[in-house]
C-alpha positions as CSV (number, residue, x, y, z in Angstrom):
1,M,78.3,223.0,135.5
2,A,76.1,226.0,134.7
3,Q,75.5,226.5,138.4
4,G,79.2,227.0,139.0
5,L,79.6,223.6,140.8
6,G,83.0,222.1,140.9
7,N,83.8,218.5,140.0
8,R,83.5,217.2,143.5
9,D,80.1,218.8,144.0
10,M,78.8,217.6,140.7
11,A,80.0,214.1,141.4
12,R,78.3,214.1,144.8
13,R,75.0,215.3,143.3
14,L,75.1,212.7,140.6
15,F,76.4,209.9,142.8
16,I,79.4,209.2,140.5
17,S,83.1,209.5,140.9
18,E,85.1,212.8,140.3
19,A,87.0,210.9,137.6
20,T,83.6,210.2,135.8
21,V,82.7,213.9,136.0
22,K,86.0,214.8,134.4
23,T,85.6,212.3,131.7
24,H,82.1,213.6,130.9
25,L,83.4,217.2,130.9
26,V,86.1,216.3,128.4
27,H,83.6,214.7,126.1
28,I,81.2,217.7,126.5
29,N,84.0,220.1,125.6
30,T,85.0,218.1,122.6
31,K,81.6,217.8,121.3
32,L,80.9,221.5,121.7
33,G,84.4,222.4,120.2
34,V,85.5,224.4,123.3
35,D,88.5,224.4,125.6
36,T,87.1,225.7,128.9
37,R,84.3,225.1,131.2
38,M,83.0,228.6,130.8
39,A,82.9,228.3,127.1
40,A,81.0,225.1,127.4
41,V,78.4,226.8,129.6
42,R,78.1,229.9,127.3
43,R,78.0,227.9,124.0
44,P,74.2,226.8,124.2
45,Y,73.2,230.4,124.9
46,A,74.9,231.6,121.7
47,F,72.2,229.8,119.7
48,A,69.2,231.0,121.8
């Protein structure tokens, strides 16, 4: 995600379905308390 890959490309690299990628992204966003992909990527850097 931080490399700017789309869901399809992430799925191909991880050998999982696009639906699984989407599910993981929803869970990541929920745990980080963010609404967008960009916010999820930036969030860990806020603590560095």
